[in-house]
Phi, psi and omega in degrees: 000135178282128180249348185290137176259145185243139180285128172266314179213124180266131182220111175276128181266330185204136174246117181257182176291326183238324181234154173241148178251131179238152171223097186257139168275132183229157175262122180284162178304332179273005179095345179287167177249159181206167175255132175242114178259129185202168180246137170260145185214142182288354185096165183211167174235158173216160186214138171267105180272119181262115174291324178201192184294341187245336188250144176234168176248128170244169174240145178245128177206158178279131178247107184304314184302328178260352179063034182220158169274131186243160168252123185217164168283151176299142183198162175186168184289144177276130175284154179308125179073005184284136174293141184297317180294321175301318179295320178300315180298316180295314179294321176302312180294310183303314191268336186239341185075031179231146173248140183263135173280324181227139177227137180227142179286135179254303183193160169235144181202160174266116182296322184211070188291350176291331185219010178208150175262011178303135171241139183243126182253123183248136184235168165242151181228139185228171179052056183283142176233136181292143172219176178283126174282154180210073181296158174304154186297342179258011180252130174239104194235134172251129180278135178235127175252125179210162177294143179308316182294330175292322178297320175299318178296322178298328176300310183288340175272357179080014177276335174249116179241352180293129187294318181298323182287318176301308183300312185295312184291319180290322177294316180299316177304317183288341177277343183296000000 
């Protein structure tokens, strides 16, 4: 069975600084038409920064869309043409004030492929050295250092709800 959908008419409704909103008319595999509403995004990176074998660094920040302060792994948008490792290094420094000696790829995934083309690349970072943090001017972030096992406990207590953080920490735990 053919599953691919074909664009009949592409329509951008909004162009933002980071994301664009579209409502495209598409032709379904059976010949009927439908509307597909979605967001385009340049992609992002995230990283589990290991201070040592037992401790990691998370960030605490307020997330306006959910109206809550969250605990998350450091992460950020990939700039146009930016190398993924360079982006990991930049985000780690900006958000935590650490530079990594070693970085390794963990996984890439689509957080919400039903309505966005965003892809998220998750890494691990080791051999951290302190540097000056420099968050974006609209980011207010608190660095949190805690044992890896405590972060796992926070998942089960409902204190960590962010998908990239959940996926990264649980996947890393399962790889041990």
